[in-house]
C-alpha positions as CSV (number, residue, x, y, z in Angstrom):
1,M,47.4,63.0,227.3
2,T,44.4,61.1,228.7
3,R,42.4,58.6,226.8
4,G,39.5,61.1,226.5
5,L,41.7,63.9,225.2
6,G,43.4,61.5,222.9
7,R,40.0,60.6,221.5
8,L,39.1,64.2,220.7
9,A,42.5,64.9,219.3
10,S,42.3,61.9,217.0
11,L,39.1,63.2,215.6
12,A,40.9,66.4,214.5
13,L,44.0,64.6,213.2
14,S,42.0,62.0,211.2
15,L,39.7,64.5,209.5
16,G,42.3,65.2,206.8
17,A,42.2,61.5,205.8
18,L,38.4,61.3,206.0
19,C,38.1,64.2,203.6
20,T,39.5,62.1,200.8
21,L,36.2,60.3,201.0
22,A,33.6,62.7,202.2
23,C,34.6,66.4,202.2
24,G,33.5,69.1,199.8
25,A,35.8,71.1,197.6
26,G,36.7,73.7,200.3
27,E,35.1,76.9,198.9
28,G,33.3,79.2,201.3
29,S,33.6,82.4,203.4
30,G,34.0,83.2,207.0
31,W,36.3,84.4,209.8
32,V,37.6,83.2,213.2
33,R,39.2,85.7,215.6
34,S,40.2,86.3,219.2
35,D,41.2,89.5,221.0
36,R,43.5,87.4,223.1
37,L,44.3,83.8,222.4
38,H,46.5,81.9,224.9
39,V,48.2,78.7,223.8
40,A,50.9,77.6,226.3
41,D,54.5,78.0,224.9
42,C,53.2,79.2,221.6
43,W,50.8,82.1,221.4
44,D,49.5,84.9,223.7
45,G,47.8,87.8,222.0
46,P,45.3,88.8,219.2
47,F,44.6,86.0,216.7
48,D,43.0,86.0,213.2
49,L,42.7,82.6,211.6
50,D,41.8,84.1,208.1
51,P,40.3,80.8,206.9
52,T,40.4,79.8,203.2
53,F,39.2,76.2,203.4
54,F,35.7,75.0,204.5
55,A,34.6,71.4,204.5
56,S,32.2,68.9,206.0
57,A,32.5,65.2,206.5
58,P,29.1,63.5,207.2
59,F,28.7,60.1,208.8
60,G,25.2,59.0,209.5
61,N,23.6,61.5,211.9
62,T,27.0,63.0,212.8
63,Q,29.0,65.7,210.9
64,Q,32.5,67.1,211.2
65,I,33.0,70.7,210.0
66,R,36.5,72.0,209.3
67,I,37.3,75.8,208.9
68,Q,40.9,76.1,208.2
69,R,43.7,78.3,206.8
70,G,44.8,76.4,203.7
71,D,43.9,72.9,202.6
72,R,46.7,70.8,204.0
73,N,46.3,68.0,206.6
74,V,45.1,69.0,210.0
75,E,48.4,68.0,211.7
76,V,50.3,70.8,209.8
77,S,47.5,73.4,209.8
78,D,45.6,76.0,211.8
79,G,41.9,75.7,212.0
80,V,38.6,75.0,213.8
81,L,36.9,71.6,214.0
82,I,33.2,71.4,214.9
83,V,31.7,68.0,215.6
84,V,27.9,67.9,215.4
85,E,26.5,64.8,217.1
86,D,22.8,65.1,216.1
87,V,22.4,66.6,212.7
88,K,18.6,65.9,212.4
89,R,17.8,67.5,215.7
90,I,19.8,70.7,215.0
91,R,18.3,71.0,211.5
92,G,15.0,71.0,213.2
93,E,16.0,73.9,215.6
94,L,17.8,76.3,213.2
95,G,18.4,79.8,214.6
96,R,18.6,78.6,218.2
97,P,21.9,78.9,220.1
98,I,23.3,75.4,220.8
99,Q,25.5,75.0,223.9
100,L,29.1,73.9,223.3
101,G,31.0,71.6,225.6
102,L,33.5,68.8,225.9
103,P,32.2,65.6,224.3
104,V,31.2,62.7,226.5
105,G,34.2,60.6,227.4
106,V,36.6,63.6,227.3
107,N,37.8,64.5,230.8
108,P,40.5,66.7,232.3
109,P,43.5,64.5,233.3
110,G,43.2,63.1,236.8
111,F,39.5,63.8,237.1
112,P,36.7,61.2,237.4
113,E,34.4,60.4,234.5
114,R,31.9,63.2,234.0
115,V,28.2,62.4,234.4
116,E,26.3,64.3,231.7
117,P,22.5,64.1,232.0
118,D,22.2,66.4,229.0
119,P,25.4,66.0,227.0
120,P,26.3,68.6,224.4
121,F,25.3,68.0,220.8
122,V,28.1,70.1,219.4
123,S,31.8,70.3,220.4
124,L,34.5,72.7,219.1
125,S,38.3,72.6,219.0
126,L,40.8,75.2,217.8
127,Y,44.1,73.7,216.6
128,L,47.3,75.5,215.8
129,Y,49.5,72.7,214.6
130,G,50.8,74.9,211.8
131,T,51.7,77.8,213.9
132,C,52.8,76.0,217.1
133,H,54.5,73.0,215.6
134,V,53.8,71.1,218.8
135,Q,51.7,68.0,219.7
136,N,49.5,69.9,222.1
137,G,48.7,73.0,220.0
138,A,44.9,72.6,220.5
139,L,42.3,74.1,222.7
140,Y,38.8,72.9,223.4
141,A,35.5,74.7,224.0
142,V,34.4,74.3,227.6
143,E,31.5,76.8,227.2
144,G,29.8,79.0,224.7
145,T,27.3,78.6,221.9
146,V,27.0,78.0,218.2
147,T,24.0,79.0,216.1
148,F,23.2,77.3,212.8
149,E,21.1,79.2,210.3
150,S,21.4,76.3,207.9
151,L,23.1,72.9,208.2
152,F,24.1,70.4,205.4
153,S,21.6,67.5,205.4
154,G,24.5,64.9,205.5
155,D,23.4,63.3,202.2
156,R,26.5,63.2,200.0
157,N,24.3,63.1,196.9
158,E,22.1,66.0,198.0
159,D,20.9,67.9,195.0
160,D,18.9,70.7,196.7
161,A,21.2,73.7,197.2
162,K,19.6,74.9,200.4
163,D,20.2,71.5,202.0
164,R,23.8,71.5,201.0
165,R,24.4,74.9,202.7
166,T,25.9,75.3,206.2
167,T,25.8,78.8,207.8
168,A,26.6,79.4,211.4
169,S,28.2,81.7,214.0
170,F,29.8,80.9,217.3
171,R,31.3,82.4,220.4
172,A,33.3,79.9,222.4
173,T,35.5,79.9,225.5
174,V,38.4,77.6,224.8
175,T,41.2,76.2,226.9
176,D,43.6,73.3,227.4
177,P,41.6,70.8,229.6
178,R,44.8,69.9,231.4
179,S,44.6,73.3,233.2
180,A,41.5,72.2,235.0
181,E,41.3,72.7,238.8
182,L,38.8,71.5,241.5
183,E,36.9,74.1,243.4
184,Q,34.9,73.0,246.5
185,D,32.0,74.9,247.9
186,G,30.7,73.0,250.9
187,E,29.8,69.5,249.7
188,T,29.8,70.7,246.0
189,V,32.9,70.1,244.0
190,R,33.2,71.4,240.4
191,V,35.8,71.7,237.7
192,V,37.0,75.2,236.9
193,Y,39.6,76.6,234.5
194,P,41.9,79.5,235.4
195,D,40.9,82.7,233.7
196,D,44.4,83.3,232.4
197,K,44.3,80.0,230.6
198,K,40.9,80.6,228.9
199,S,40.4,82.5,225.6
200,V,37.2,83.7,223.8
201,V,37.1,82.8,220.1
202,E,34.3,84.1,217.8
203,G,33.6,83.2,214.2
204,E,31.2,82.9,211.3
205,F,31.2,80.6,208.3
206,D,29.0,80.0,205.2
207,F,29.7,77.3,202.6
208,F,28.0,74.7,200.4
209,F,28.9,71.0,200.5
210,Q,30.5,69.9,197.2
211,R,32.0,66.5,196.4
212,G,35.2,67.4,194.6
213,I,39.0,67.4,194.9
214,P,39.9,66.3,198.5
215,A,42.2,68.3,200.8
216,Q,45.9,68.0,200.0
217,P,47.0,64.8,201.8
218,F,50.7,65.8,202.2
219,P,52.5,68.9,203.6
């Protein structure tokens, strides 16, 4: 795994520990589904996450949102991790679709550093560490959108209910970045992902941030 991919994976794997300090109690509603999800050597077919745990970990102007089946640690669970890089900006543009993409610094293995004149404010990863039981049971959004109708303010002591609420929907194309290929058209070279290695995942979620009992730290 490259340094960039390792950075993104570490965000997911560390969120369970971070929740002991910052996450809400996990109550909420939502769904995450795919008509055909492909995870190499693990899954290839319809998928329904059936999430039961919803949490947010705020850090300054950044926020990590976890939608997961069960409340165990990320490394033994299935779920979705959404990283919001600019909470204030997105709270000022609620209802507008936000483009999803790989975070800055995350690159397909063997490819040069990406130059992002307009880097994405939101990234999304789908992890199946519970189902797949393998180190690389994760896919990352390379395109798609997420639309927030409300977004937690990030203040852990927030007492206004509407500012503790997060409501959103998304439609994301996810894949393993290691499947990337180079496509050349004249002098233009771009990164593409094989269609048979990509999957479309959709979902919705609605929950209130609550300081409470953290996620179970052990399997």
